[in-house]
Every structure is written in structure tokens, then in C-alpha cells.
N, C-alpha and C positions, 0 to 999 in steps of 0.2 A: 499587667504584670510586664516588667521591662526586660532587656536582654542587653546587655554591654559585653561588647566583644574586642579583646584585645588582638589588633590585627598587625602590631609590630611596636619596637621600640625605639627608640631614639638612637643613633648611633654613638653621639658625643658623651664623652663620657661625664656622668653627672657627678659632681662631687658632693658631697655629703656634706650638709649645711644643716642648721636648726629648721629650715623649715621642710627639709625632707625628712628630718627627723619626727619632726612633727605631722607630717602628711602619713607617715607609718603608724603613729599611733591613732591618727584620724582614721585610716584606711580599718582598723579592727575596729573602734565605734561605729562607722558606717556601716560595714557590711553584719554586725551583730544587729542593728536596727533595721535593716533592709532586707535580710534573708532569714526565712525562716527555714533553717537548718540546724542540724546538731553542731555542737561546739568543735568537734574534729574535724566535719566537712569545712566547715568555715577554717579553721587552723591551717587545713590541706591548701584553699583559697589562698590565703594570704602567702603560703609556701611557695605556691607556684606564682605568684606575682612577685615574690622577693629572689624568685630565681630566672624572673624575667622572660616567663614562658607564655606564648600565645594560648589563648583561653577563652571562653565563652563563659559570662556568669550568667544566668538565666533565672527567672522568677524573681525579680529586684521588685521591690515596692518602689511606685512612681515615685513616691513622695522624696526618696533620698537618689535617685538616678543620677540628678544632675551635679548633687554635691561627691556623688564617688566618682562619676566623670570627672571632675576638675582634680580629685585627690589623684585618680590615677596619671592623669595628664602631668600633674606636677610630680610626680614619681619616673615620669619619662616614658609611659605609655602612647601610643596612637589608636585611639577607641573611635569604634562605632556605636550608635544608640538605637536599638528598635525598642518603640513604645509599645509594641505588640497589637497593633490596630489603626484604624482608621481613628483620624481625630472625633471626639463626642462619642466614643464607643466606652468610654473608660466609666 
């Protein structure tokens, strides 16, 4: 299991575009596929991301971690990723 930590947000004003709208839709899909939590907990995480909060998303499926990181960065998040162990332990 992996953990993604949002440690900051870019200060520049991110303009809404087709890509950021697409990223928000994909964020929901990726969270649904990678987290084994209730729908209300997932919506809470999405709301926190929308509010540009600093948070830690743990218990992520390793398979979706990279795509989720890319989407968060497209939305302006500065993230760190912890894969939860030494290489080969998975």
C-alpha cells in the first residue's frame, strides 16, 4: 500500500481549462479505483483536494499511485509518494 502526501499547492493562479476539468473527473475515478473506503470518505477526500488542503492519502493501491500523482500535480499539488517499504517487499 502506498501513501501520497500533498505538501503544498502551487501559488500561481491555475486557470480552469479543459484539462483541469478532465483531471477533476479522472481524480474521482482514480480514487474510486485505488482506495477501499466508503463513498462518503472518498467524497470527503475529493472535497479537501478541491479546497486545496494539505493532506495525506494512505492505503492506496500501488497500481494506481503514479496516475493519481500525475492528476494531483496537474491540479497544482506538490506531492510526495511513499510506496510503503523497500523495493521487492510488495
